KOLVEXDREN-23684 format. One record per residue (C-alpha): residue in one letter; x, y, z. Coordinates in pm, whole numbers. Layout:
N
+------+--------+--------+--------+
| rest |      u |      v |      w |
+------+--------+--------+--------+
|    A |      X |      Y |      Z |
...
+------+--------+--------+--------+
END
This chain:
212
+------+--------+--------+--------+
| rest |      u |      v |      w |
+------+--------+--------+--------+
|    M |   3757 |   -584 |    981 |
|    T |   3755 |   -580 |   1359 |
|    E |   3617 |   -861 |   1570 |
|    P |   3292 |   -773 |   1754 |
|    L |   3368 |   -678 |   2111 |
|    F |   3022 |   -740 |   2256 |
|    Q |   2729 |   -968 |   2214 |
|    Q |   2373 |   -846 |   2267 |
|    E |   2333 |  -1039 |   2592 |
|    S |   2677 |   -966 |   2731 |
|    L |   2571 |   -711 |   2992 |
|    D |   2294 |   -934 |   3126 |
|    E |   2536 |  -1228 |   3130 |
|    G |   2802 |  -1022 |   3302 |
|    V |   2571 |   -913 |   3583 |
|    A |   2437 |  -1268 |   3623 |
|    A |   2792 |  -1409 |   3642 |
|    L |   2892 |  -1144 |   3895 |
|    R |   2592 |  -1226 |   4112 |
|    R |   2673 |  -1598 |   4102 |
|    D |   3032 |  -1537 |   4205 |
|    L |   2931 |  -1306 |   4489 |
|    L |   2693 |  -1569 |   4627 |
|    A |   2928 |  -1863 |   4572 |
|    D |   2963 |  -2129 |   4837 |
|    G |   3244 |  -2033 |   5070 |
|    G |   3207 |  -1660 |   5010 |
|    P |   3252 |  -1415 |   4723 |
|    Q |   3480 |  -1536 |   4444 |
|    I |   3514 |  -1240 |   4212 |
|    S |   3894 |  -1263 |   4212 |
|    T |   4146 |  -1544 |   4185 |
|    M |   4410 |  -1337 |   4368 |
|    R |   4431 |  -1347 |   4744 |
|    N |   4396 |  -1009 |   4914 |
|    Y |   4298 |   -846 |   4585 |
|    N |   3919 |   -846 |   4589 |
|    F |   3849 |   -630 |   4285 |
|    A |   3652 |   -687 |   3966 |
|    I |   3539 |   -479 |   3669 |
|    L |   3195 |   -498 |   3510 |
|    L |   3231 |   -379 |   3151 |
|    Y |   2939 |   -229 |   2962 |
|    R |   2870 |    -21 |   2652 |
|    P |   2848 |    351 |   2732 |
|    N |   2508 |    364 |   2560 |
|    E |   2379 |     99 |   2803 |
|    E |   2422 |    321 |   3109 |
|    F |   2054 |    316 |   3205 |
|    K |   2019 |    -55 |   3142 |
|    L |   2323 |   -111 |   3364 |
|    R |   2165 |     94 |   3642 |
|    R |   1846 |   -113 |   3626 |
|    L |   2035 |   -442 |   3639 |
|    I |   2263 |   -326 |   3920 |
|    Q |   1967 |   -196 |   4121 |
|    R |   1792 |   -531 |   4083 |
|    M |   2105 |   -718 |   4192 |
|    T |   2153 |   -478 |   4485 |
|    D |   1795 |   -534 |   4602 |
|    E |   1843 |   -911 |   4580 |
|    L |   2169 |   -901 |   4777 |
|    R |   2021 |   -678 |   5047 |
|    A |   1728 |   -918 |   5075 |
|    E |   1991 |  -1189 |   5142 |
|    G |   2133 |   -981 |   5428 |
|    W |   2417 |   -812 |   5240 |
|    G |   2543 |   -461 |   5292 |
|    V |   2586 |   -286 |   4956 |
|    L |   2763 |     48 |   4922 |
|    P |   2712 |    231 |   4591 |
|    I |   2974 |    500 |   4527 |
|    S |   2921 |    768 |   4262 |
|    L |   3247 |    905 |   4121 |
|    Q |   3047 |   1189 |   3970 |
|    K |   2919 |   1296 |   4313 |
|    I |   3266 |   1275 |   4466 |
|    L |   3411 |   1500 |   4196 |
|    L |   3126 |   1753 |   4215 |
|    D |   3154 |   1766 |   4594 |
|    R |   3527 |   1830 |   4567 |
|    I |   3476 |   2111 |   4316 |
|    R |   3192 |   2269 |   4518 |
|    A |   3415 |   2269 |   4824 |
|    T |   3649 |   2514 |   4648 |
|    G |   3382 |   2785 |   4668 |
|    E |   3136 |   2956 |   4437 |
|    A |   3384 |   3221 |   4323 |
|    N |   3631 |   2957 |   4206 |
|    I |   3359 |   2765 |   4021 |
|    E |   3240 |   3079 |   3841 |
|    A |   3597 |   3163 |   3741 |
|    L |   3657 |   2807 |   3619 |
|    T |   3341 |   2782 |   3410 |
|    G |   3373 |   3136 |   3276 |
|    R |   3728 |   3077 |   3157 |
|    E |   3629 |   2742 |   3001 |
|    R |   3343 |   2904 |   2805 |
|    R |   3565 |   3181 |   2671 |
|    L |   3832 |   2935 |   2563 |
|    F |   3575 |   2703 |   2405 |
|    D |   3447 |   2985 |   2183 |
|    K |   3800 |   3029 |   2049 |
|    D |   3934 |   2672 |   2053 |
|    P |   3747 |   2371 |   2202 |
|    D |   4069 |   2168 |   2229 |
|    R |   4234 |   2443 |   2431 |
|    A |   3930 |   2456 |   2661 |
|    L |   3960 |   2083 |   2720 |
|    V |   4329 |   2113 |   2808 |
|    Y |   4242 |   2393 |   3050 |
|    L |   3979 |   2181 |   3222 |
|    R |   4216 |   1884 |   3239 |
|    D |   4478 |   2099 |   3409 |
|    K |   4230 |   2244 |   3658 |
|    I |   4018 |   1935 |   3731 |
|    G |   4294 |   1675 |   3711 |
|    P |   4428 |   1737 |   4065 |
|    Y |   4081 |   1667 |   4210 |
|    I |   4077 |   1329 |   4036 |
|    E |   4430 |   1196 |   4014 |
|    G |   4676 |   1048 |   4259 |
|    P |   4636 |    893 |   4604 |
|    N |   4492 |   1219 |   4738 |
|    G |   4240 |   1255 |   4456 |
|    I |   3903 |   1084 |   4439 |
|    A |   4074 |    760 |   4546 |
|    A |   4112 |    905 |   4897 |
|    D |   3739 |    975 |   4917 |
|    V |   3654 |    628 |   4785 |
|    A |   3881 |    462 |   5042 |
|    K |   3727 |    667 |   5325 |
|    L |   3371 |    578 |   5220 |
|    I |   3463 |    209 |   5213 |
|    G |   3637 |    225 |   5549 |
|    D |   3344 |    408 |   5710 |
|    F |   3096 |    157 |   5568 |
|    A |   3304 |   -134 |   5695 |
|    D |   3317 |     23 |   6044 |
|    E |   2938 |     66 |   6041 |
|    N |   2883 |   -298 |   5941 |
|    P |   3146 |   -499 |   6131 |
|    D |   2923 |   -805 |   6168 |
|    R |   2889 |   -879 |   5796 |
|    A |   3234 |   -819 |   5650 |
|    D |   3200 |  -1133 |   5439 |
|    R |   2863 |  -1016 |   5303 |
|    T |   2950 |   -665 |   5193 |
|    L |   2985 |   -527 |   4841 |
|    V |   3110 |   -194 |   4707 |
|    L |   2992 |    -79 |   4364 |
|    I |   3186 |    213 |   4211 |
|    G |   2985 |    376 |   3933 |
|    R |   2915 |    690 |   3731 |
|    A |   3268 |    683 |   3594 |
|    G |   3146 |    809 |   3257 |
|    A |   3081 |   1151 |   3409 |
|    L |   3459 |   1189 |   3454 |
|    Y |   3538 |   1137 |   3086 |
|    P |   3795 |   1219 |   2949 |
|    F |   3992 |   1287 |   3268 |
|    F |   3963 |    950 |   3441 |
|    R |   4194 |    647 |   3452 |
|    S |   4025 |    367 |   3641 |
|    S |   4341 |    156 |   3662 |
|    A |   4502 |    434 |   3865 |
|    L |   4199 |    454 |   4095 |
|    L |   4213 |     81 |   4170 |
|    K |   4587 |    104 |   4232 |
|    H |   4543 |    386 |   4483 |
|    I |   4267 |    215 |   4682 |
|    D |   4440 |   -124 |   4685 |
|    G |   4512 |   -217 |   5046 |
|    K |   4253 |     31 |   5177 |
|    T |   3931 |   -165 |   5120 |
|    R |   3940 |   -412 |   5415 |
|    N |   3945 |   -682 |   5143 |
|    I |   3575 |   -616 |   5079 |
|    P |   3465 |   -709 |   4724 |
|    V |   3484 |   -396 |   4510 |
|    V |   3334 |   -384 |   4161 |
|    L |   3407 |    -98 |   3923 |
|    L |   3129 |    -34 |   3670 |
|    Y |   3329 |     51 |   3359 |
|    P |   3180 |    215 |   3047 |
|    G |   3400 |    125 |   2753 |
|    E |   3533 |   -146 |   2528 |
|    R |   3763 |   -442 |   2569 |
|    K |   4068 |   -456 |   2344 |
|    G |   4218 |   -803 |   2357 |
|    Q |   4205 |   -997 |   2683 |
|    T |   4286 |   -732 |   2944 |
|    A |   4310 |   -390 |   2773 |
|    L |   4016 |   -154 |   2820 |
|    S |   3931 |    166 |   2633 |
|    F |   3747 |    414 |   2854 |
|    M |   3418 |    514 |   2686 |
|    G |   3551 |    340 |   2374 |
|    E |   3737 |    662 |   2296 |
|    L |   4062 |    675 |   2492 |
|    A |   4368 |    470 |   2404 |
|    P |   4345 |    119 |   2553 |
|    D |   4481 |     87 |   2906 |
|    R |   4646 |   -249 |   2978 |
|    D |   4728 |   -179 |   3340 |
|    Y |   4454 |   -402 |   3484 |
|    R |   4475 |   -687 |   3733 |
|    P |   4110 |   -746 |   3827 |
|    R |   3880 |   -997 |   3665 |
|    I |   3671 |   -836 |   3391 |
|    Y |   3304 |   -932 |   3356 |
|    P |   3164 |  -1058 |   3123 |
+------+--------+--------+--------+
END
């Protein structure tokens, strides 16, 4: 029998704790490591819409306090990257995937992983776009560097191709030390291991604080 991984109030508690640490006396305290201002907000995949409501409420409250908040959608970044390859390439990609799926769904998934993976993975994947968005936002708001927050969300749309630990590794050192929170749909396994969407093998390569 496995130990329950969540309590009913855990998402509400996690968002409340994150808000308290962001507004702490002396500045945001979402990390205990100097020059590593990252955190992860963990939530059940089936609580996606609840998460969005809670995050929107927190965002509105922070902006009312004079904060700059940058929401980043990983889904949008990936779709923009794919669209940039041209309509002909997209039609060829989706057509091939449909034909393979009719014969063997697993083979279709491998095909998509091979084709989409390069848009996602590595320092030149979506991490490069995330780092640029953060840098641009910091340049546009130079007067409130200590009151700026980046929220990286819509990671579930990248399932099963996404490894968030790799994303955080590739943007480390490129965020101007602005607080960055990754909204992570999945399950905790032990103290630091996370299973993306509760489906992939647990990834233990995490340094940030995990809320709740």
